ROTI-493574 format. One record per residue (C-alpha): residue number from 1; residue in three letters; x, y, z. Coordinates in steps of 0.02 Angstrom, whole numbers, padded with zeros to 5 digits. Last residue first. Example, Ala and Ser with C-alpha at 12.3 -4.5 7.8 and 13.67 -1.06 7.14 Angstrom:
+------+--------+--------+--------+--------+
! tiba ! drendo !   east !  north !     up !
+------+--------+--------+--------+--------+
!    2 !    SER !  00684 ! -00053 !  00357 !
!    1 !    ALA !  00615 ! -00225 !  00390 !
+------+--------+--------+--------+--------+
***
This chain:
+------+--------+--------+--------+--------+
! tiba ! drendo !   east !  north !     up !
+------+--------+--------+--------+--------+
!  119 !    GLY !  00010 !  13276 !  06840 !
!  118 !    THR ! -00178 !  13355 !  06813 !
!  117 !    ALA ! -00134 !  13520 !  06759 !
!  116 !    ALA ! -00004 !  13442 !  06623 !
!  115 !    LEU ! -00142 !  13331 !  06560 !
!  114 !    ALA ! -00276 !  13459 !  06563 !
!  113 !    ILE ! -00145 !  13566 !  06458 !
!  112 !    GLY ! -00089 !  13431 !  06341 !
!  111 !    ALA ! -00290 !  13392 !  06296 !
!  110 !    ALA ! -00297 !  13581 !  06272 !
!  109 !    ASP ! -00148 !  13599 !  06169 !
!  108 !    VAL ! -00215 !  13435 !  06054 !
!  107 !    LEU ! -00379 !  13524 !  06044 !
!  106 !    ALA ! -00292 !  13678 !  05970 !
!  105 !    VAL ! -00203 !  13556 !  05843 !
!  104 !    ILE ! -00363 !  13486 !  05785 !
!  103 !    GLY ! -00419 !  13661 !  05753 !
!  102 !    LEU ! -00265 !  13707 !  05678 !
!  101 !    VAL ! -00289 !  13556 !  05549 !
!  100 !    VAL ! -00458 !  13597 !  05519 !
!   99 !    TYR ! -00386 !  13785 !  05484 !
!   98 !    GLU ! -00270 !  13724 !  05372 !
!   97 !    ALA ! -00385 !  13618 !  05267 !
!   96 !    ARG ! -00494 !  13776 !  05229 !
!   95 !    PRO ! -00358 !  13849 !  05139 !
!   94 !    LYS ! -00320 !  14049 !  05170 !
!   93 !    LYS ! -00393 !  14170 !  05035 !
!   92 !    GLY ! -00259 !  14267 !  04960 !
!   91 !    ASP ! -00139 !  14383 !  05030 !
!   90 !    ASP ! -00003 !  14263 !  05021 !
!   89 !    VAL !  00170 !  14342 !  05006 !
!   88 !    ASP !  00330 !  14214 !  05009 !
!   87 !    TYR !  00445 !  14340 !  05072 !
!   86 !    THR !  00397 !  14497 !  05142 !
!   85 !    THR !  00530 !  14649 !  05120 !
!   84 !    ASP !  00521 !  14815 !  05240 !
!   83 !    PRO !  00596 !  14726 !  05394 !
!   82 !    ASP !  00766 !  14683 !  05319 !
!   81 !    PHE !  00870 !  14599 !  05449 !
!   80 !    ILE !  00735 !  14567 !  05563 !
!   79 !    PHE !  00643 !  14442 !  05420 !
!   78 !    THR !  00494 !  14440 !  05364 !
!   77 !    VAL !  00376 !  14285 !  05317 !
!   76 !    GLY !  00216 !  14303 !  05230 !
!   75 !    SER !  00019 !  14283 !  05259 !
!   74 !    SER !  00013 !  14146 !  05366 !
!   73 !    VAL !  00175 !  14153 !  05444 !
!   72 !    ALA !  00114 !  14223 !  05615 !
!   71 !    PHE ! -00052 !  14128 !  05615 !
!   70 !    ALA !  00054 !  13963 !  05587 !
!   69 !    LEU !  00192 !  14009 !  05712 !
!   68 !    PHE !  00055 !  14036 !  05851 !
!   67 !    LEU ! -00023 !  13876 !  05829 !
!   66 !    CYS !  00112 !  13780 !  05806 !
!   65 !    CYS !  00209 !  13856 !  05946 !
!   64 !    SER !  00059 !  13807 !  06058 !
!   63 !    ALA !  00067 !  13628 !  06004 !
!   62 !    GLY !  00233 !  13615 !  06046 !
!   61 !    VAL !  00218 !  13689 !  06206 !
!   60 !    MET !  00072 !  13580 !  06261 !
!   59 !    LEU !  00146 !  13422 !  06193 !
!   58 !    GLY !  00305 !  13456 !  06269 !
!   57 !    ILE !  00232 !  13496 !  06433 !
!   56 !    PRO !  00117 !  13330 !  06414 !
!   55 !    ALA !  00274 !  13241 !  06379 !
!   54 !    ALA !  00387 !  13296 !  06517 !
!   53 !    VAL !  00295 !  13283 !  06657 !
!   52 !    ARG !  00276 !  13093 !  06673 !
!   51 !    THR !  00444 !  13085 !  06606 !
!   50 !    GLY !  00533 !  13194 !  06738 !
!   49 !    THR !  00685 !  13243 !  06653 !
!   48 !    ALA !  00667 !  13334 !  06486 !
!   47 !    THR !  00739 !  13253 !  06332 !
!   46 !    THR !  00614 !  13147 !  06270 !
!   45 !    ALA !  00457 !  13254 !  06273 !
!   44 !    ILE !  00548 !  13421 !  06230 !
!   43 !    VAL !  00631 !  13330 !  06087 !
!   42 !    LEU !  00454 !  13281 !  06049 !
!   41 !    ALA !  00385 !  13436 !  06065 !
!   40 !    PHE !  00508 !  13529 !  05959 !
!   39 !    VAL !  00480 !  13383 !  05808 !
!   38 !    TRP !  00293 !  13422 !  05821 !
!   37 !    SER !  00338 !  13610 !  05801 !
!   36 !    GLY !  00443 !  13591 !  05646 !
!   35 !    ALA !  00318 !  13476 !  05557 !
!   34 !    CYS !  00167 !  13593 !  05580 !
!   33 !    VAL !  00274 !  13746 !  05535 !
!   32 !    LEU !  00345 !  13660 !  05379 !
!   31 !    LEU !  00168 !  13592 !  05332 !
!   30 !    PHE !  00107 !  13771 !  05348 !
!   29 !    ARG !  00247 !  13843 !  05248 !
!   28 !    ALA !  00203 !  13700 !  05096 !
!   27 !    ARG !  00028 !  13765 !  05084 !
!   26 !    VAL ! -00124 !  13655 !  05114 !
!   25 !    ARG ! -00239 !  13611 !  04962 !
!   24 !    ALA ! -00349 !  13475 !  05001 !
!   23 !    VAL ! -00356 !  13277 !  05021 !
!   22 !    VAL ! -00150 !  13242 !  05042 !
!   21 !    ALA ! -00112 !  13393 !  05128 !
!   20 !    ALA ! -00248 !  13369 !  05245 !
!   19 !    VAL ! -00213 !  13189 !  05274 !
!   18 !    VAL ! -00047 !  13244 !  05314 !
!   17 !    ALA ! -00081 !  13373 !  05442 !
!   16 !    SER ! -00209 !  13264 !  05528 !
!   15 !    VAL ! -00065 !  13126 !  05530 !
!   14 !    PRO !  00053 !  13255 !  05599 !
!   13 !    TRP ! -00068 !  13299 !  05752 !
!   12 !    VAL ! -00150 !  13153 !  05784 !
!   11 !    ALA !  00023 !  13045 !  05828 !
!   10 !    TYR !  00072 !  13152 !  05977 !
!    9 !    LEU ! -00120 !  13152 !  06056 !
!    8 !    ALA ! -00121 !  12956 !  06026 !
!    7 !    ILE !  00055 !  12921 !  06112 !
!    6 !    LEU ! -00014 !  13054 !  06266 !
!    5 !    LEU ! -00184 !  12950 !  06259 !
!    4 !    GLY ! -00097 !  12777 !  06253 !
!    3 !    THR !  00019 !  12827 !  06404 !
!    2 !    ARG ! -00114 !  12897 !  06501 !
!    1 !    MET ! -00207 !  12742 !  06498 !
+------+--------+--------+--------+--------+
***
């Protein structure tokens, strides 16, 4: 039961991003953030010791990174070496599909926290 739930949680995250990209407008940097943080979660889950603990922790950390980075780069990207320049500026209205995917990722994050807490 627990393994099936973890697999479903790891699968629903990228599937929701792909479906949102197919059905509605989603920005490329949002998809990159989702994909990168999902790969980060998989790396943690597969390389950390203690598989029973590593999989929920990878899910929790990866989903948290996705949420943080998605909101951090939502209006543009600024680098430390040139803080006065913002690249790929987007001051317009954010696509609703991104918020739907972020809601799903937040639920995945909460489930990862619950699974990590219950051991």
